N, C-alpha and C positions, 0 to 999 in steps of 0.2 A: 472478448478477448478481455483476457488481463496484461495488465501492466504489471508485473514487478519493478518497487524499484529505490535501490538499494546502491549504493557509493560502494560497497564489500561488493569482488566479484562473483567471491564468494558464497558469500549470503546473497547472490541474486540465483546461483550457481540449487543452492540449498532449498531453496523458494522455489525453486521452479520443478528440480527432481520431485518432493515436495506433493507439486498440482499435480502434474505425469502420474503421477502414482496413483494418483486419483482418478488416472482417465481426463485432466483439464490438459490440453494439447496447444491452446491456440492465446500463446503467453508471447506478450513484447517487451524491452526493458527497457527502462533509465537507471544510468550512473550518480543523479542532483535531481535536488528541488526544479529546478529551473526547467529540465531536458526533460520530464517531468510531465509540468505545465504545459509545452508544445507539443508533446506525444497525443495529450491528454486530447489538445485541440485538433490534435489531424485522426489521431483515429477512433474517441470517446471510446474508451474499452466501457466495457458491462460492470466492471469490478478493480479498483487498486487497491497494491499491496505493498505500502511503504513505510522504508522508517522515515523513523523521528528526527534523527540526526545525521547531517549530512551536509559538506559544503554546497555553497553558491546561493542555492535558497536551500532550505532546511524543513523538515515534513509538516512541521506546522501551519508555515508559511504559503506551502505549495498546496497542502493540502487548501488552507482558505484559497488562494482564485482559485483552485479548480470549483471549489462550492459554490465561489463566484460566477463562472461557466455554466457550472450544469450542479442546478442547489441540492440535486435528489442524486449527484454522483454516490457510490458504493465504495467506499475506501475503509478498508484495512489498516489500523496503522499500527507498526510494528516498536516494540521501545523494549530499552533495555531493564536488567530487574533492577527499585529505585528510581523509577520513573515515573510514579502517583501522579504523579499532579503534572507534570504535560500530558501522559493519558489525559485525562478529567479535560484540563483544554482541548486534548485533539474533536470527545466526543461534546465539551461542549460548541469549538468550531463547525462540527459538521459531518466528526467522525462516523460510520456506523458500527463500527468495533475496534478491537484491540486485541493484538500476540502480543509476548511477550520474548525476546530473543532469548537463550537460541530455543525455546516451548514452541513447537510451532506443534505441534501433535492435532490439534485444532484444527488448522487453519484449512486443512481439507473442505472441512466439517461448515467454518460461517461461511470458505465461497459457494460451495453450496447450494446454502440460503443462502446467499446473497442473490445466487444467481436461477435460481428460483420465483 
């Protein structure tokens, strides 16, 4: 199971479409970091694809909470161009990888490698 976390419905749909094209179909969604942490506790998804900039609980704080729950959680962070220091912070906290929005050409490859 993959969890896609982004406050933009458009971005969630885009990511789901990319994953579906790569034959990944078991996908749940969350629209903010708070919801992501709750759903992580409930479902323990195999991989999380999460935006960094979100309301209520941002991606870095949600990542920190998820890593506390499951230190080996596989989380791919999504950032906008120009968030290089934030990406480095995410990797220090425990993110498995990152992709830069809207350039998701390697997302399905990263997800498949984390699933194997």
